[in-house]
C-alpha positions as CSV (number, residue, x, y, z in Angstrom):
1,M,14.8,-6.0,14.3
2,T,11.2,-6.2,15.5
3,T,9.0,-8.3,12.9
4,P,5.8,-5.4,12.6
5,N,2.5,-6.7,13.8
6,K,-0.9,-4.7,14.7
7,E,0.5,-3.4,18.0
8,T,3.8,-1.6,16.9
9,H,1.9,-0.6,13.6
10,P,-1.4,0.0,14.2
11,R,-2.1,2.5,11.4
12,E,-0.2,0.1,8.5
13,W,-2.5,-2.5,10.8
14,A,-5.9,-0.7,10.0
15,I,-4.8,0.0,6.2
16,F,-3.7,-3.5,5.5
17,S,-6.7,-5.8,7.4
18,S,-8.9,-3.3,5.2
19,I,-7.5,-4.2,2.4
20,D,-7.1,-8.2,3.1
21,V,-10.6,-8.7,2.3
22,D,-10.2,-12.6,2.7
23,D,-8.5,-12.2,6.1
24,D,-5.7,-14.7,5.1
25,G,-3.1,-12.3,6.4
26,K,-1.7,-11.7,2.7
27,V,-2.8,-9.3,-0.1
28,D,-3.2,-10.5,-3.8
29,K,-3.2,-8.1,-6.7
30,T,-7.5,-8.6,-7.0
31,E,-7.8,-7.2,-3.1
32,L,-5.0,-4.7,-4.0
33,M,-6.6,-3.8,-7.7
34,T,-10.0,-3.3,-6.0
35,A,-8.6,-1.1,-2.8
36,C,-6.7,1.0,-5.7
37,R,-10.1,1.1,-7.5
38,E,-12.2,2.1,-4.6
39,M,-9.5,4.7,-4.0
40,G,-9.4,6.1,-7.4
41,L,-6.0,4.9,-8.1
42,G,-7.2,2.2,-10.6
43,D,-3.9,2.7,-12.6
44,K,-1.4,2.5,-10.4
45,T,-2.0,-1.1,-9.0
46,H,0.7,-2.5,-10.7
47,S,3.1,-0.2,-9.9
48,L,2.2,-0.2,-5.9
49,A,2.1,-4.3,-6.1
50,D,5.5,-4.1,-7.5
51,T,6.7,-1.4,-4.7
52,L,5.0,-3.5,-1.8
53,D,5.6,-7.0,-3.1
54,A,9.5,-7.3,-2.0
55,N,10.1,-11.3,-2.3
56,H,8.1,-10.8,-6.0
57,D,5.7,-14.0,-5.3
58,G,2.6,-11.9,-6.3
59,L,1.2,-11.8,-2.8
60,V,2.1,-8.7,0.0
61,D,2.6,-9.9,3.2
62,F,1.9,-7.4,6.2
63,T,5.6,-7.0,7.2
64,E,6.1,-6.2,3.3
65,F,3.3,-3.6,3.5
66,V,4.6,-1.7,6.7
67,A,8.7,-1.9,4.6
68,G,7.0,-0.3,1.8
69,F,4.4,1.7,3.3
70,S,6.4,4.7,4.2
71,T,8.0,4.4,0.6
72,V,4.4,4.8,-0.6
73,A,3.2,7.5,1.5
74,S,6.1,9.4,0.0
75,M,5.0,8.5,-3.5
76,T,2.3,10.1,-2.6
77,A,3.0,13.5,-1.1
78,A,5.5,14.4,-3.9
79,S,2.4,13.7,-6.0
80,I,0.5,15.8,-4.2
81,L,3.3,18.5,-4.2
82,V,4.0,18.4,-7.9
83,F,-0.4,18.5,-8.7
84,S,-0.3,21.6,-6.3
85,A,2.1,23.5,-7.8
86,A,0.9,22.6,-11.4
87,S,-2.7,23.8,-10.5
88,G,-0.8,26.8,-8.7
89,A,-2.3,25.9,-5.3
């Protein structure tokens, strides 16, 4: 299996690099918290960090981010569907 990189996963790279403000190749909880707050997801930071941080070292590298990205996208889509159904939209 090929290690994910910005050429193989440009969409994920764009998101990851915008969250990784210190450009060290890893996203820490502070960076993730800032990104979540900017997206209006402040209370989801810890569950998101747990989902993305596969090796539980407190940091999310790009490989972990890509692996967890589809899970997070699915969770987001499910939340939207549940909200739409509940609101009658």
